[in-house]
N, C-alpha and C positions, 0 to 999 in steps of 0.2 A: 504494500500500500504506500502511496506517495505521502510525503509529509507536507502539511499545509503551513501557512504562515505562523499560525499559533504554535504548532509543533516546533518549528525552527526557533521561534522567540523563546519558548520555554527551554529548549535545549541550550541555547546560548546563555540564558540566565542561570541555569543550573551549572554550566561549565564555569561561568564567572564566580558563582558561589563556591564551587569546589576549589578553584584556584585560591580564592580568598581564605577559605578554611585551611588549605595547605600552608599558606603564608602565616596564618595565625599559629598553626601547630608547630611549624618548623622554626619560625623566626620571631614569633610574638608580634607580628606586624599585620594590622588590619587595614588592608588597602582601601576598602570602602570608607572607613572612618578617616583615613589619611586624606582622601580626596574630598569627601563631602562633610566631614566633621563627625565627632563622636556623638552618635545617637541624635543627630539633627532630624528634622522631618524628612528630608530627602534620603538620608541614609536608612531611616526606618522604612521608608517606602521601598527602597531597593531590597532590603532584607526581607520584607514582606512578599515582594514579587518573586524573589528567589525561592522562598518557601512555598508559595502557591504554584510556582512552576514545577517544583519537585513533586508536589501532590498530583498535579496534572499529569506529569510524565509517568508517575507510578500507576495512576489509574488507566492510562492509555497505552502503556508499554506493550501490552499484548497485541494490539493492532500493528505495532511497528515490526513485530517479529513475523507477521504474516506477509506473504507475497501477493 
């Protein structure tokens, strides 16, 4: 099945979130907080979108495995 725009957006956001968590885990560096500020409205929106994207991908991952 082809990925639509929402699928691609969710995938990109989850990758960004994964990279950010890797930076936090390995270097204690939060890239989102460094760019947008520590727990500002914008950074909270980004964290929320990453979380919603993860839920979306978890719920729709079965369709991505089908051809």
